[in-house]
Structures are given as C-alpha cells and as structure tokens.
Phi, psi and omega in degrees: 000322180300314180299319181297319180295317179299321180296319181295319179295314179299318180295322180295319178298313180298318180298322178296318178297317179297319178299319178298319178299318180296322179296314178299321179297320179298317177298320180301316181294322180296316179295316181298321181290335181287334180275139181297308180199098182284165177299322180300314182294331180291328182259349183282138177283347181230165176288163178300324179297317181293318179296324179292329176298317176298319180298316179299312182300317180295317181297319181295313181296315181294333180276327190244333185298134193299329182254004188298327182284320183272338180231072181294147180258132180293148182299324178302319180291324177296316181295316181295323176297321179293319179296316180300316179298321179296314181295320180297336182297340178282351176056039173245111185297344182259352170265113190210151177266135182234118178294163187306314183295320179291325180298319178296319178299319182291326177295320177296320181299317181291341175280351171106010178211130178197169180262139178159213184253338177088057174207151173271136175235153179212169181247135176212126179053038178079004180253145174266117185245149168283116175287309176194141170281149179270132186307131175083007182259171178305319180296320180291313182295329181283343177099019174294147186232156174303142179076004169297134178265124176280118184257316180222148169239118193056239180253013181264120175284130187266010178304125181090352178283153171267169185297325181298318180293321179296313181299316179299320181290327181286332182277162180175190182291145177304148179073009171262152185255157176210139178262129180240127180257129189240140167256122184241137179302133179092351179253133181283326184252158173294144178258131180257131177240119175266110187245149177247123181292150175207167175292122183269112175255111188271121170259107191273348184228132174221141180215156176198168177251123180274185179295158179061032175058038175261123178279151179230121181238118182249121177245123182266339173191173180247087177258188194302325184248014182298320182296320179295316181293321178294320179298316179297321181295316180294318177302316181299316181290324178295320177299329181272004170087031178296147179255343179204173187214138170250122176259116185259111179246019179292141181057027175264107186282359175112211183149230189269132182299311184296328178291320179296325178293319180290324175296317177300325182295339178297335187240354181242125181272079183077184178090171185289135174258310182201151174239151176240142180227127180211189181282317182281148181301321181295342182275346181264106186209147174251139180246127185248151177295139180270115183297339178292339181267347188299136182236318191204155174241023179301147177305142183208157171235160178232128181267131177226160174205192183297339180267003177273120186217158170058246185299326179291328176291327177297311182296311181299316180298319180293314182295322180286312181298325181274010179059029182266337181209159173256133181268141183227143176129227182235164181302138183282173189294318181093046175250088187241054179233159184254126176249133175247137178271124173253118179279130181262165191293339182265010181093354176277176182221160179229111173274126183234130174287112185254347183195171173239148179284148170229132178290169181306330179273000177097006180291139174271130182270323191299128180060011180240310181083176179251130175269126183292153174298322180235114183272123177223119181274153178141143180278154174302140181239148178291331175268111182305327182294336180263001183266094186301312179299320179296316180297323178292322178295320178296316180298322179292321177297316179300321178297318178295319180298315180296317178297319179295320179294319178297317179298320180295319179295321179295320179295317179295324179295320178295321179298320181290325181284000000 
C-alpha cells in the first residue's frame, strides 16, 4: 500500500506540473492570438496551437514514460522523428526523410558498393515487396523473386514498416546472417530464406554475342557509370559484327534518370526519351536523346519483367514508343515517379516525389507499368537455352533482320530496273 500511495502522490505531482504547463500553454495561445502576426509566426511552419501540441506531448512522455529519466532522447532525434512523421503523413512511399548517417550510406550505394543482401524493395498497398534481386548477390542466389512480399525479418513482423526501416534492418556487417520470411503468390505457407550479408559490388553491365551474330546486353541497374560501360559494350559488339541486339532489363530496379537517358541515346538518333510532369515548373521537363551518344540502328528487342522499374521502364518505354525495339516478357513493376533530394541544414535529406514520368507517346508509368508487345512468362535463367523470354526475344530479332534484308533486296531490285 505504501508503494501505491507514493506512486499516487508522485503521479499527482506530475499531473499538477502537466496541468500547470497546460495553463501556461493556454495563456501562450491567448497572447499569440492577440497579436496580428508575430515574428515567430512568420517563420514558424506551424501555428502556435500546433507547436503547443508538440510541447504537450513531449512534456507528458518525459514526465511519465518509464525509461525517460534513465534514457533521455536528444532533441535532434526528437526533431527528426517529428519530421519523419510529418513527411509520412503524405502517404507517398517515395517521399521520405533520411537522417545524416543513412544519407551517406545511400550515396555510397549509388557509387556501386555497399553492404547487405542485394535487392531493391518497395512499398505497394501497404506491403513491402521485393522489386528485384540484384544479379549475383545473396538475395539472387537464394532465389528471391520480384513481387515477393517481405512479411518478417527474423522474428519481427514488418507490417506497418516503411521501406527505409526494412532496408536498415536487412543491412548489417558482412558475414552476419539474417532470416527473411516471404509470402509468394501460389505458395500456401511463408517461405523462409536464411541469408548471409556481404559487401555488394554491383556490376551493372554484362555483354556477349549469342549465336547467329545476335548481341546480348544485360543492364542490372543505372548507376553513375552504367552509360559509359554500356557504350563500350555496344561498341565492342559492333566491331565483332553483330546483326541484331537483345537488351535485357529484367530485374533492373532502376537508378539515375540522366544515365537512363544516355543509355537510350545509344539507340535513338535524337528525339524525346521521356517527359516529366509535376506541380512545380521545374518538375515539367522533356529529356531528349543526345546525338553525340548515338551508335547503332541494328534491329533489337528489349526484355522486361515484374522486376523492371523506374529507369529501366524509361528506357524500355522510349525504345518501344519510338518504334526502335519490340518489348518481350512480362508487365513491368510501375515505378514511374521522379524524386529530388533536398539537403537539409543538419546534414539530413528529404527525397520528394516532384513529378511522374510519361513515355514519348504520353503513357503514364507510375502504378501502371509497361505491358510488353509480346508476353512471355518465365524467370531469367543462367542457361540461355532454358530462358523462354530470351529465346523469344532472339527469335524476334532474327525476324526483324530477315524483314530488313528482304526490304533491302526489294529496294535494290527497283534500283536495277
């Protein structure tokens, strides 16, 4: 009973303090309301009433939360938590607040090397989905697939988590393990994957020459030097006499917009690649192929699937709309929005969706995706002979080569007559 009484007395004292704070707050609001427009109100992002709500919440937690006295939270962390909550209120998974340490990690990632499992994840309808595993990484080797839903990490259910929290939880020191539980379409039970983290070194470009002089160009993402590497690869294949080309963008989760435009420029002799439309004037822009990058007009097909997103959808959409290539495979993911990074004064960053992509014919990609000209289901295979979409893409290129040769013969016959 004594302990209970002490708790009641302590609680009464705290309640009294909170009540006093509320009274002072009421007076503060009354004074603020009496002034037409104070200097404070001119620079504040919220009304005095809203700011006082934050003050009340902080006072209550600091007074009553069981660990608040022994584990105080720094004001920077409180402010960043408030900013994150504010940004999340817009319910756009791609508009997000990134604290300073995480922002540095993301900059390293775009340079092509980071620690983790090697997969792109995204949010759709409140679910955390694998957009695509990156070729040759732990996620790829374990057999994770596009559209797999991440349900648990270790024993933590990720329901309600945002993508940033999921990515942070999946990452860790190299050679440490993590269990990921997946819900996959067509499977009755959750699938468990025991993965070992490693330093992810991304090789974004791979090429080879297939039978019958058909070139094969595989792009796994659009990072800073992908366009340069792709240009070198195409030049190499042209020197070896390729007659056609398959561009494989399956499980390519995207990357940098300007790089995707330059990659498109390798196959488009000028003209529109993609347009962006948003509210701000700076968000409305058309991007054109750079004729200085143009290399070839050989017949080509482009492979896409559920893991093709963002920048890869831009390239595929441009090549198909401009009648430069035929698309083969499955419908793409549908991540067609533009994010701009705004650097904040404390070293943190704010990624904001400022526009949506439109293909040259005006198609919206976001939440819609691209439907291939020729639909062929099947996952990418290490053995090309067992890769049904690739074999169909090769057959289509051969058909284009044959058609082009026939047209050329007809033209030459007319010239002779």
